[in-house]
N, C-alpha and C positions, 0 to 999 in steps of 0.2 A: 914318654908321656908328653903330649903337646898341650899347650895352653891356647885356647881359642876364645873368641868373644861372640856373643849373640845379642841381637837387639831384643829387649824385653820391655813390655808395657808396664809402666808404673801403676800403682793403685790410683784410683780415680782422684783427681785433684778436687779439693774443696773450693769453696768460694774464695777463701784467702789465697789459695794457691793460684787460682785464675787471675786474681787481682795482681799478685806479684808477677806473674807471667806477663801481664799487660804492661805493667810499669817498666819492667826490664826491656820489653820490645819497644816501647815509646822512647825511652832514653837512648837506646842504640840507634833507632831509626832517625831521631833528631840529630844525633852526632854524625851519622852518615850523610844526612841531608845538609848539615853545616859544611862538611867537606866538599860536597857537590857544589853548593852555592859559592864557596870561596874559590874553588877551582875555576868556576865560570866567571869570576870577577865581581860577584855580588857580596855585599856585606851581610854575613849570616845573622849577626845580632839585629840589624835593622829589619831584615826580612822576617825573622821570627817575632819581632815586636809587632810588625804589621799584621802577622798571622794572629797573634794574641789579641790585638785590638779588634780585628775583624771577627774573631770567634767569640771572645768573652770580654771584650774591652768595656762594655757597658751593658745595661739591660736591653737596649735596642739591638745591639750586636748579638747578644745571647738569644734573643727571640729569633733572629735569623738562623742561628745554629739549630735551635729547636725545630724550626720549620723544615730546614734541610734534613734533619734527622728523622722526621716523622714517617715518611714512606719507607725509609730503611728499617725502622723498627718493625713495621708491619711485614715487610718481606723477610726480614731476619727471623721473626717469630714464625712465619709460615714455613720457612725452611727448617727451623729448629724443631718444630712440632713433627713434621714428616720424618726428619732424620732420626728423632728419638725413637720412632717406631721402626727404624731401619727401612724406611720407604724412601727411595732416592728420587724424590720429585725435583726436577729442574724447571718446573713450570711457573715459578713465581712471577716472572715478567709477563707471561701471557695472561695469567690470572689477574695481575695488576691492570693490564689493558682491558680485560674482560669486565672487571668491576667498574672501571671508569666508563666504558662504553654502555654497559647495561643501565647505569645510572643516568647517563646522558640521554639514552633512548627513552627512558621514563619521562624526562623533562619535555620531550617533544610530543608526548602523548597525553599528559594530564596536567592540570593546573590545580594546585591546592594551596591553602593558607601556609605561610612560612613554616610553622612548627611541624605540620603534617608533611609538608614537602621535603623538608630536611630529613625527617625520619624515613620517608619513603625512599629518598635518594640513598641513604646509608644502607637500608635493607636491600635495595636493588643492587648496590655494589657488592654486598656480601653474597647475594644470590648469583650474580654474574661470575664471581671468582669461584664460588662453590661448585657451580655447574661445570666449569672448566676442570677443576680438580676432580670432581665426581666422575666426569667422563673418562679421565685417565684411570681412576679407580675401577670403574666397570670394565674397561679394557683389560686391566690386570686381573681382576677377579673372575671375569667370565671367559676371556680368551687367552689369558696368561701372556699378554703383551707387556714387555718390559717397560716399567714406568719411566725410566730415563728416556727411552726412545719416544714414547707417546707424549710425554710432557714437553720435550724439545720440539717435536713436530707441531704440537698444539700451539706453542709459542709463535711459530712461523705462521700458522693458519690464522690466528687472531690478528696478528700484525698486518698480514696481507689483506684480511677482511677490512680492517680500518683503512688501509691504503685504497682499496676499491671504493669504499663509501665516500672517501674524500675526492678522489680523482674523478669519480663518476658524477660528482656534485650532488649526490643524494644528501650528504651531510655538510658539504662545503658552504660556508657563509656566502650569501648573495653579494656579488660585487667584490669579493675578496680575490687577491692575487695569490696569496700563500695558501697552502693546503692546510686549512684549519676550519673548525666549525664556528658557528656564531657563538657569542658568549652565552653562558648558561643563565637562566632567569635569576633575577635577584632573590626571589623567594626560595630558590633551591640552594643558595650559597651557604656554606657553613658559617654560623655566627661566630663573632669574635669573642674570646674569653675576656672577662672583666679584669684580668690581671696584667694585660698588656695591650699595646696598640695594634699588633699584627698577629697575635696568636689566635688561631682559629680552633674550632671545636675538635678538629682532627688531632691536634697536639694532645689535648686532654684524653681523647680516646686511645691514643698510642700509649700513654702512661697507664691508663686503665687496662689496656690489653696486656701489657707486661705483667701487671699484678695478677690479672685474672688467669693468664696462661701458667704463671708460676704456681698459683694456688691449685689449679686443676691438675697439673702434673705432680705436685708434691703432696696434696692433701685430699685427693678424691679417689674413689674406687676406679673410676675410668682412667685417671692418670696412672695409677698403679698397673692397671691392665695394659695400657698403652706401652709403658716402659717394659713390662714383662714380655709383651709381644715382640718388642725390639730386641731384647736380650736373648730370647729363646722361643722361636715361634712354635716349635714342636711341644715344648712344655706348656706354653700358653694354651695351645689347642686342647691338650689333655685336661687343662683346668677349666675348660668351657668356653674359651675365646674362639669365636668364628673368624678365621683369618680373612676370608673374603669380605665379610661385613666390616671388620676392623680396617682393612685397607681402604674401602670406599669412604668410611666415616672420617678417617684421618685425612685423606686427601681432600675431602669436602671442607673440613674445618681449616686446613691449611690454605685452601683456595679462598675461603671466606675472609681470612685475615689479609691475604694479599689484595683481594678486591677492595677491602676497606682502605688500604694504602692508596689505591688508585683514585678512590672517591676523595680522600683527603687532599691529594695533590690537585685534582681537577676542580673541585668545588670549594677549596680553601685557598688556593694559590693562583692557579693559571686561569680558571674560569672559562676555559675552552679546551677542546682536544685538538692537538696537532699530530702530525704523522709520527714524529720521533720523540714526543714529549716525555715519555716514561722509559726510554731505552737506557739500559744500564742499571736501573734500580733493582731489578730482580736478581741479576748476577751479583750485585753488591750485597744484597741481603743474604745470599748463600754464603759469601765470604765472611760476612759479619757473624752469621750463625756458627760457622766452623771455628772462627777465632774465639768466640765466646764459649766454646765447649757445649753448645746447644742449651745453655742455661738462660732462661728468659731475662733475669735481672741483668746478667752480663751482656746479653744481646742489646738491651736498652742502653747500657753504658758505652759499648763499642759503637753502636749507631750514633750516639751523641758525639763521640770522637770523630767519626767520619763526617758527620754533619758540620762539626767545627772546622775540619780541614777544607770542606767545600766552601763554607761561608767565608772563612778567613783567607782562603786563597784569592778571592776577589780583591780583598784589601791589599794583599801582597802585590798583585798586578798594578794597582793604582799607586800605592804609597812607596813601594820599593822597586817598582819597574821590573818585577820578575815576570817572565813570560808564562803563559798558560802551559806550555810544554814542560817547563821546569817544575811547575806545580803538579802536573800529572806525574812526573817522574818521582817527586817527593811522596805522592800518595802511593805509588808503586813500591817505593822503599819501605814505607810504613807497613804495607801489606806483606812484603817479603820478610821483614823482621818479626812480624806477628806470627807468620806461619813457621818461621825458623824457631822461634822461642817455643811455639806450641809443640814442635817435635822434641826439642831438648827437655822440656818440662814433663812431657807425657811418656817419653821413652828413655831408656838407659842401656848402656852396654854392660853386659854381665859376663864375667870371666867363667868359662867352663873348661873342664879338663877332659881331654880325650886320651884313651888308653892305646890308641893306634900309634 
């Protein structure tokens, strides 16, 4: 009789379990980062203090962290919503670009009073992202095109379209040397929130989006239907769910969330579109969603952590003379430990007995 082991998935972690998992990952990641810093001749304590000051040292620093986290919240929610339905959309980055580009296109066509213009820009961004997501949904529902393939290809298509618009000078600002558009009109820029000097409306919308997506998934009939669709598509179909319609709806909603992230970055921070201004935010959102267990509240918290690393990393470069390459390595270490702890917390080895 032989004793063997098999990997078995644990029961679903609750919110407290996910928080514990995150805390363990952060502690281990910072210990590993400290070893890396000391091995390279840096003072780990001074470096981490610079990181803390840059991320949450005062209200101004924390505002910067919130701003860095905002597009990550939207792309994380976009990925989490699709993955909850077991629809493997990898198109968050393209949808982010599409939302920003659709909103920018609107500003070149119409002029409205500020309140109406900001509203129109937000709606246009959601429409742009939703169209990109919906296109992948239609390809899946109508022609059974794998959503991973279609969303990845659509990412490239939208980015190359932006490159064409800039290099052909259709969108390039007159007299500019760099590949970038003119600044967006003042009337279309997201207004600042009264609670800070730099916090724009997109930050508030990100918080609202976290609450709204959490409510929809956990408290509404549609949320139950979406989760049931992800758990067992066959059973959901017998209960009246139309798989093709659900696929298109979910991908459109996911795209709309990502599109809002693009609007927030363009009309709240950068005020113009450049060729690579949003690169990496979509893939980071997917990572955040997976780390957070696809839970909206946790997505918001993990996005805040990554925003703090991005914002605090700038202070590390200035105050502790830590190079950007080392900061990127630290961010990778955090990611590795998050993914590792996710496996350890969600799976376990179970001893089984074989009669052979």
